N, C-alpha and C positions, 0 to 999 in steps of 0.2 A: 631527562628522565630515563632511567634504565628500564628495560622491558619488564622485569619483576615488579617494578613499583607502579606500573600503570594499572589502574583499576579497569577491570573487564566491563564491557558495555553490558546492556540489559540482556537477560537470557530469553526474555518473553515480552511481549507487548499486549496490552489489552485495551479494548475499546467497546464499551456496552457488552454485546453478546459476541464480540470477535476476540480471539486470542491467537496470537502467533507465538509458537515456540522456534526461536531463530535457528539454533544449531540443527536440529533435525528437519528444518523447513516444513513444520507442520502448521496447518491452519484449522482452528476449531471455530465453527461459527454455529451458534444455537445449539451447543452441545453435540455437534456432529462434525467430524473431520471431513474437510474438503480438499480436493486436489486444486492447486493453482499451477499453471505454467510458470517458469521462472520470471518473465517479465511482469506478469500480473502479481506474483508474489513480492517482487521488489517495489512495485507501485504501492501495494498495500502496506508494506513495512514503512515506507515513507509517510504515507497518509497517517498511520497509526503513530508514528514517532512525533508527528506534529499536530496531534489532536486539537481540534478547534481552530487551527490555522489553515488559511488557504495555501495550498502547494501550487505554484506556477507550473506551467507545462515545461518550462526550462528546467525547473527543479526535478520534475518527474523524468525528464529525458536524462538527466545527470545521474539520477539515482538508478535507472533501469537499463540504460545502454551503454556500451563501451564508448569512450571519448573519441575513437577513431571512425564511428559510424555516425552519418548524417541522418537525422530524424526530423521528419516534417511534423509540426504541431498536430495536424490531423491524425497522424499515426498514434499519437498519445491518446487521442479522443477514442480511437478504436479499441485500443487495449484497456483503457478505462471502461469502455462500454462492456467489454467482455468480463471484466472484473465485477462490474455492476450487475450483470445477469447473474453470475455465479453466486454472489452474495445474496441477491434478492431471492434466489430459489431457497436458500436455507432460512433467511430472516423473514420472508413474506413481506418485506418492504425495502425501499432503496436507501442504503446508508450513506450514498456518496451525493453530495450537493455540488452542482455545477455552478461556478461563478463565472458568469459570461465574461469573455474576453480575457480572463486571468487564469483560471484553472480550476481546481477541484479541493474540496474539504470533506471531512467526514460529518455526518448529521446523526445526532443521538436519537432524534424523534423519527 
């Protein structure tokens, strides 16, 4: 397929009160713009793109870190924890569900 025929991916992602505008790297959470460092931004993009599905730690590593970097699963947990705290400040609830021994998913409630 030639590049002109490729359909562009989504320009934004939305889940409950969270919206990501991908090109400008903007995150709106509960009608408030929040700043996320690049790693947490990439983790949130994957979680939003797989709404309702569990993202494994390996998937999160692949989405957020360069392939040339070795990342321990615990490192993912630390960055998800930072993302969780940032989102919790705006939403007043925890939108990320931990699935023990597997990974993480977004929770609507």
